[in-house]
Backbone as numpy.savetxt, mean C-alpha at the origin, in Angstrom:
# Nx Ny Nz CAx CAy CAz Cx Cy Cz
-0.75 -29.77 -16.73 -1.60 -28.60 -16.73 -0.70 -27.37 -16.73
-0.93 -26.47 -17.65 -0.10 -25.27 -17.71 -0.47 -24.33 -16.57
0.49 -23.44 -16.22 0.24 -22.54 -15.09 -0.91 -21.58 -15.40
-1.14 -21.27 -16.67 -2.23 -20.37 -17.01 -3.59 -21.05 -16.88
-3.59 -22.40 -16.90 -4.85 -23.13 -16.78 -5.23 -23.39 -15.32
-4.32 -23.07 -14.39 -4.63 -23.29 -12.98 -5.62 -22.24 -12.50
-6.59 -22.65 -11.73 -7.53 -21.67 -11.20 -6.87 -20.86 -10.09
-7.30 -19.62 -9.94 -6.82 -18.85 -8.81 -7.53 -19.35 -7.56
-7.04 -19.01 -6.46 -7.64 -19.39 -5.19 -8.26 -18.14 -4.58
-9.49 -17.82 -4.97 -10.09 -16.55 -4.57 -10.16 -16.35 -3.06
-10.43 -17.40 -2.30 -10.55 -17.24 -0.86 -9.23 -16.81 -0.23
-8.13 -17.38 -0.70 -6.80 -17.01 -0.22 -6.50 -15.55 -0.58
-6.86 -15.15 -1.78 -6.65 -13.77 -2.22 -7.48 -12.80 -1.38
-8.74 -13.15 -1.14 -9.63 -12.29 -0.35 -9.09 -12.13 1.07
-8.70 -13.24 1.68 -8.18 -13.18 3.05 -6.91 -12.33 3.11
-6.04 -12.49 2.13 -4.80 -11.71 2.10 -5.10 -10.23 1.92
-6.00 -9.90 1.00 -6.36 -8.50 0.77 -6.99 -7.87 2.00
-7.90 -8.60 2.65 -8.52 -8.06 3.85 -7.49 -7.83 4.95
-6.52 -8.72 5.04 -5.44 -8.55 6.00 -4.65 -7.27 5.68
-4.35 -7.06 4.40 -3.62 -5.84 4.02 -4.45 -4.60 4.32
-5.74 -4.63 4.02 -6.59 -3.47 4.32 -6.54 -3.14 5.81
-6.62 -4.15 6.64 -6.55 -3.93 8.10 -5.19 -3.36 8.49
-4.12 -3.92 7.92 -2.78 -3.41 8.21 -2.63 -1.95 7.79
-3.19 -1.59 6.64 -3.11 -0.20 6.19 -3.87 0.75 7.12
-5.02 0.31 7.58 -5.81 1.14 8.50 -5.08 1.28 9.84
-4.49 0.20 10.33 -3.74 0.26 11.58 -2.50 1.14 11.41
-1.82 1.03 10.27 -0.65 1.88 10.01 -1.06 3.35 9.96
-2.19 3.65 9.32 -2.68 5.03 9.27 -2.97 5.54 10.68
-3.59 4.69 11.51 -3.87 5.08 12.90 -2.57 5.42 13.64
-1.58 4.51 13.55 -0.31 4.74 14.23 0.35 6.01 13.72
0.26 6.25 12.42 0.89 7.44 11.86 0.19 8.72 12.32
-1.14 8.67 12.43 -1.87 9.84 12.94 -1.55 10.04 14.43
-1.62 8.97 15.18 -1.49 9.06 16.64 -0.07 9.30 17.10
0.90 8.59 16.50 2.28 8.63 16.99 3.27 9.16 15.97
2.82 9.46 14.75 3.68 9.88 13.65 4.78 8.86 13.39
4.39 7.60 13.45 5.31 6.48 13.29 4.53 5.27 12.80
5.11 4.54 11.85 4.52 3.28 11.39 5.44 2.16 11.86
4.94 1.26 12.72 5.80 0.19 13.24 6.34 -0.71 12.13
7.60 -1.09 12.29 8.23 -1.98 11.32 7.46 -3.28 11.17
6.89 -3.77 12.27 6.18 -5.05 12.21 5.01 -5.00 11.23
4.32 -3.86 11.15 3.21 -3.74 10.19 3.72 -3.82 8.76
4.87 -3.19 8.50 5.44 -3.21 7.15 5.89 -4.61 6.77
6.52 -5.31 7.71 6.99 -6.68 7.44 5.81 -7.61 7.18
4.78 -7.51 8.02 3.61 -8.37 7.83 2.93 -8.07 6.50
2.81 -6.77 6.14 2.20 -6.40 4.86 2.99 -7.00 3.69
4.31 -7.00 3.80 5.13 -7.59 2.73 4.96 -9.11 2.69
4.97 -9.75 3.85 4.87 -11.22 3.90 3.52 -11.73 3.43
2.45 -11.00 3.73 1.11 -11.45 3.34 0.91 -11.34 1.82
1.81 -10.64 1.14 1.71 -10.60 -0.33 2.04 -11.95 -0.95
2.80 -12.78 -0.25 3.18 -14.08 -0.81 1.96 -14.99 -0.99
1.11 -15.19 0.04 -0.08 -16.01 -0.22 -1.03 -15.36 -1.21
-1.05 -14.03 -1.24 -1.91 -13.34 -2.22 -1.49 -13.71 -3.64
-0.21 -13.58 -3.94 0.25 -13.90 -5.30 0.18 -15.40 -5.56
0.33 -16.20 -4.51 0.14 -17.64 -4.68 -1.29 -17.95 -5.07
-2.24 -17.28 -4.45 -3.65 -17.47 -4.79 -4.00 -16.92 -6.15
-3.35 -15.81 -6.53 -3.65 -15.19 -7.82 -3.07 -15.97 -8.98
-1.90 -16.58 -8.79 -1.21 -17.12 -9.95 -0.82 -18.59 -9.86
-1.13 -19.28 -8.77 -0.82 -20.70 -8.70 0.65 -20.99 -8.93
0.95 -21.87 -9.87 2.33 -22.24 -10.15 3.13 -21.12 -10.81
2.46 -20.10 -11.32 3.17 -18.98 -11.93 3.62 -17.97 -10.88
3.46 -18.31 -9.60 3.78 -17.38 -8.53 5.21 -16.86 -8.58
6.24 -17.67 -8.83 7.59 -17.08 -8.88 7.70 -15.95 -9.91
7.03 -16.09 -11.04 7.05 -15.04 -12.05 6.31 -13.81 -11.55
5.15 -14.00 -10.94 4.37 -12.88 -10.42 5.13 -12.14 -9.34
5.70 -12.87 -8.40 6.45 -12.25 -7.31 7.71 -11.58 -7.85
8.34 -12.21 -8.82 9.53 -11.60 -9.44 9.19 -10.26 -10.06
8.06 -10.20 -10.74 7.60 -8.94 -11.35 7.36 -7.90 -10.27
6.77 -8.28 -9.17 6.50 -7.33 -8.09 7.79 -6.85 -7.44
8.77 -7.73 -7.27 10.06 -7.30 -6.72 10.77 -6.36 -7.68
10.63 -6.58 -8.98 11.21 -5.67 -9.96 10.57 -4.28 -9.83
9.26 -4.25 -9.67 8.56 -2.98 -9.45 9.12 -2.29 -8.22
9.30 -3.05 -7.15 9.83 -2.49 -5.90 11.25 -1.95 -6.11
12.09 -2.70 -6.81 13.45 -2.24 -7.06 13.48 -0.95 -7.87
12.64 -0.86 -8.90 12.58 0.36 -9.72 12.11 1.54 -8.89
11.20 1.29 -7.96 10.65 2.37 -7.13 11.57 2.77 -5.99
12.55 1.94 -5.66 13.39 2.19 -4.50 14.19 3.49 -4.61
14.74 3.78 -5.77 15.57 4.98 -5.92 14.78 6.25 -5.64
13.60 6.45 -6.28 12.84 7.66 -5.94 12.38 7.67 -4.48
12.01 6.51 -3.94 11.57 6.45 -2.55 12.71 6.87 -1.61
13.90 6.37 -1.86 15.04 6.75 -1.02 15.36 8.23 -1.19
15.16 8.75 -2.41 15.35 10.19 -2.64 14.41 11.02 -1.78
13.14 10.61 -1.71 12.18 11.33 -0.85 12.58 11.25 0.62
13.13 10.10 1.02 13.57 9.94 2.41 14.75 10.87 2.69
15.73 10.90 1.79 16.91 11.75 1.98 16.52 13.23 2.04
15.54 13.62 1.23 15.08 15.01 1.23 14.22 15.34 2.45
13.84 14.33 3.20 13.00 14.55 4.38 11.52 14.67 4.05
11.15 14.35 2.80 9.75 14.45 2.40 8.93 13.29 2.93
9.55 12.15 3.15 8.87 10.98 3.70 9.75 10.38 4.79
9.10 9.82 5.81 9.83 9.16 6.88 10.15 7.72 6.53
10.97 7.10 7.35 11.37 5.72 7.11 10.20 4.75 7.12
9.27 4.93 8.04 8.09 4.05 8.10 7.23 4.19 6.86
7.10 5.44 6.37 6.32 5.67 5.15 6.95 4.93 3.98
8.27 5.01 3.88 8.99 4.35 2.78 8.82 2.84 2.87
8.96 2.29 4.07 8.83 0.84 4.24 7.41 0.37 3.94
6.41 1.12 4.41 5.03 0.72 4.15 4.72 0.83 2.66
5.18 1.89 2.03 4.95 2.04 0.59 5.65 0.94 -0.18
6.84 0.57 0.25 7.54 -0.56 -0.39 6.76 -1.85 -0.25
6.23 -2.10 0.94 5.43 -3.31 1.16 4.18 -3.28 0.28
3.55 -2.13 0.17 2.33 -2.01 -0.66 2.66 -2.24 -2.13
3.82 -1.79 -2.57 4.19 -1.99 -3.98 4.34 -3.46 -4.34
4.52 -4.32 -3.35 4.55 -5.76 -3.63 3.17 -6.29 -4.00
2.13 -5.51 -3.79 0.75 -5.92 -4.05 0.18 -5.33 -5.33
0.63 -4.18 -5.72 0.00 -3.42 -6.79 0.50 -3.88 -8.15
-0.43 -4.19 -9.03 -0.05 -4.57 -10.40 0.57 -3.35 -11.09
1.53 -3.57 -11.99 2.20 -2.44 -12.63 1.25 -1.42 -13.27
0.15 -1.87 -13.85 -0.80 -0.95 -14.48 -1.57 -0.10 -13.50
-1.56 -0.48 -12.23 -2.28 0.27 -11.19 -1.39 1.21 -10.40
-0.08 1.17 -10.64 0.84 1.94 -9.81 0.66 3.45 -10.00
0.61 3.92 -11.25 0.49 5.36 -11.46 -0.82 5.93 -10.91
-1.98 5.28 -11.15 -3.20 5.81 -10.52 -3.12 5.79 -8.99
-2.51 4.75 -8.42 -2.37 4.68 -6.97 -1.50 5.83 -6.47
-0.39 6.07 -7.13 0.51 7.15 -6.71 -0.16 8.50 -6.87
-0.91 8.68 -7.96 -1.61 9.96 -8.15 -2.60 10.21 -7.02
-3.37 9.21 -6.66 -4.33 9.35 -5.57 -3.62 9.56 -4.24
-2.52 8.86 -4.05 -1.75 8.98 -2.82 -1.16 10.39 -2.68
-0.62 10.92 -3.76 -0.04 12.28 -3.73 -1.14 13.31 -3.50
-2.27 13.15 -4.15 -3.39 14.06 -3.94 -3.85 14.03 -2.49
-4.01 12.83 -1.93 -4.40 12.70 -0.53 -3.33 13.30 0.38
-2.08 13.06 0.06 -0.98 13.62 0.86 -1.00 15.14 0.85
-1.32 15.74 -0.31 -1.42 17.20 -0.39 -2.55 17.74 0.47
-3.68 17.08 0.42 -4.83 17.50 1.25 -4.47 17.38 2.73
-3.84 16.27 3.09 -3.45 16.06 4.49 -2.41 17.11 4.92
-1.47 17.44 4.03 -0.46 18.46 4.36 -1.10 19.82 4.59
-2.04 20.19 3.75 -2.74 21.48 3.94 -3.49 21.46 5.27
-4.17 20.35 5.56 -4.89 20.23 6.83 -3.92 20.31 8.01
-2.76 19.67 7.90 -1.77 19.70 8.98 -1.23 21.12 9.19
-1.01 21.83 8.10 -0.54 23.22 8.23 -1.63 24.09 8.86
-2.88 23.89 8.46 -3.99 24.63 9.06 -4.11 24.33 10.55
-3.94 23.06 10.90 -3.99 22.67 12.31 -2.86 23.34 13.09
-1.67 23.39 12.50 -0.54 24.05 13.17 -0.83 25.54 13.38
-1.41 26.18 12.39 -1.75 27.60 12.52 -2.79 27.82 13.62
-3.78 26.95 13.68 -4.81 27.07 14.72 -4.22 26.90 16.12
-3.19 26.11 16.21 -2.54 25.89 17.51 -1.40 26.89 17.73
-1.36 27.92 16.87 -0.37 29.01 16.96 1.07 28.51 16.82
1.23 27.61 15.91 2.56 27.11 15.57 2.88 27.54 14.16
4.14 27.46 13.82 4.53 27.79 12.44 4.14 26.62 11.53
3.68 26.95 10.31 3.27 25.87 9.38 4.38 24.86 9.09
5.64 25.29 9.11 6.72 24.34 8.82 6.97 23.37 9.97
6.28 23.57 11.11 6.36 22.62 12.22 5.35 21.48 12.07
4.46 21.63 11.11 3.41 20.62 10.90 4.04 19.33 10.37
3.60 18.21 10.88 4.03 16.92 10.35 2.86 16.27 9.64
3.17 15.55 8.61 2.14 14.95 7.77 2.15 13.43 7.97
1.03 12.87 8.43 0.95 11.41 8.57 0.72 10.78 7.19
1.81 10.57 6.44 1.68 10.10 5.07 1.19 8.66 4.98
1.21 7.94 6.10 0.65 6.59 6.10 -0.83 6.61 5.73
-1.52 7.70 6.08 -2.93 7.85 5.71 -3.04 7.95 4.19
-2.16 8.75 3.58 -2.18 8.91 2.12 -1.85 7.58 1.42
-0.95 6.82 1.99 -0.62 5.51 1.41 -1.85 4.62 1.42
-2.57 4.60 2.53 -3.80 3.78 2.62 -4.84 4.29 1.63
-5.00 5.61 1.54 -5.99 6.19 0.62 -5.65 5.83 -0.84
-4.39 5.74 -1.18 -4.00 5.38 -2.54 -4.09 3.88 -2.80
-3.72 3.09 -1.81 -3.63 1.63 -2.02 -4.98 0.93 -1.98
-5.83 1.31 -1.05 -7.09 0.57 -0.88 -7.95 0.60 -2.15
-8.15 1.76 -2.79 -8.93 1.72 -4.05 -8.24 0.91 -5.15
-6.91 0.96 -5.20 -6.19 0.21 -6.24 -6.37 -1.29 -6.06
-6.53 -1.73 -4.82 -6.68 -3.16 -4.55 -8.12 -3.61 -4.44
-9.04 -2.68 -4.34 -10.45 -3.03 -4.21 -10.95 -3.78 -5.45
-10.47 -3.41 -6.62 -10.85 -4.11 -7.84 -10.47 -5.59 -7.77
-9.28 -5.88 -7.25 -8.85 -7.27 -7.09 -9.77 -8.00 -6.11
-10.14 -7.31 -5.05 -11.03 -7.92 -4.06 -12.38 -8.27 -4.70
-12.93 -7.33 -5.49 -14.23 -7.57 -6.12 -14.17 -8.72 -7.13
-13.08 -8.81 -7.88 -12.92 -9.91 -8.84 -12.94 -11.25 -8.11
-12.24 -11.33 -6.98 -12.20 -12.58 -6.22 -13.52 -12.88 -5.53
-14.24 -11.85 -5.08 -15.57 -12.07 -4.51 -16.52 -12.58 -5.58
-16.37 -12.03 -6.79 -17.21 -12.47 -7.90 -16.93 -13.93 -8.25
-15.65 -14.31 -8.19 -15.28 -15.71 -8.50 -15.92 -16.68 -7.53
-16.20 -16.23 -6.32 -16.87 -17.09 -5.32 -18.37 -16.85 -5.30
-18.87 -16.11 -6.27 -20.29 -15.76 -6.35 -20.79 -15.02 -5.09
-19.91 -14.19 -4.53 -20.28 -13.42 -3.35 -20.52 -11.95 -3.70
-20.30 -11.61 -4.97 -20.50 -10.23 -5.43 -21.08 -10.27 -6.83
-22.08 -9.47 -7.05 -22.78 -9.31 -8.32 -22.28 -10.14 -9.38
């Protein structure tokens, strides 16, 4: 049986995606509350991508995961540049790297566009909050983990719906 003829395992994909959604929400909470994303959340988000791609591609999983690691490697240079410039924190970079292991190449640009837009809105809100508290706007910190979740969840929701449909649980 060829790898393309193998059925996906929708339940495994759904469980993995729901786990990632929860991890993204928890990371956003930690980033809002403590301005920090724990390393453990980033590691778990990266590790849970393995059963996801196993469920999506069966025996073709090494190829699928290899493609995702290539995406991550290509994205590493700009991500490290943002870190060096102080535009993103280390936790943001690690969480975004873990999320890139999930996003199909065709979904990366829309995800990043939504993430940047959300990050801009959050930055303006953070500056407004700093002004209200009589602080200088440059003292405002931006919980970019929220923007990562806002960009990633819609990009992955399509995958979730496809797998729900495969189990006849969605329209």
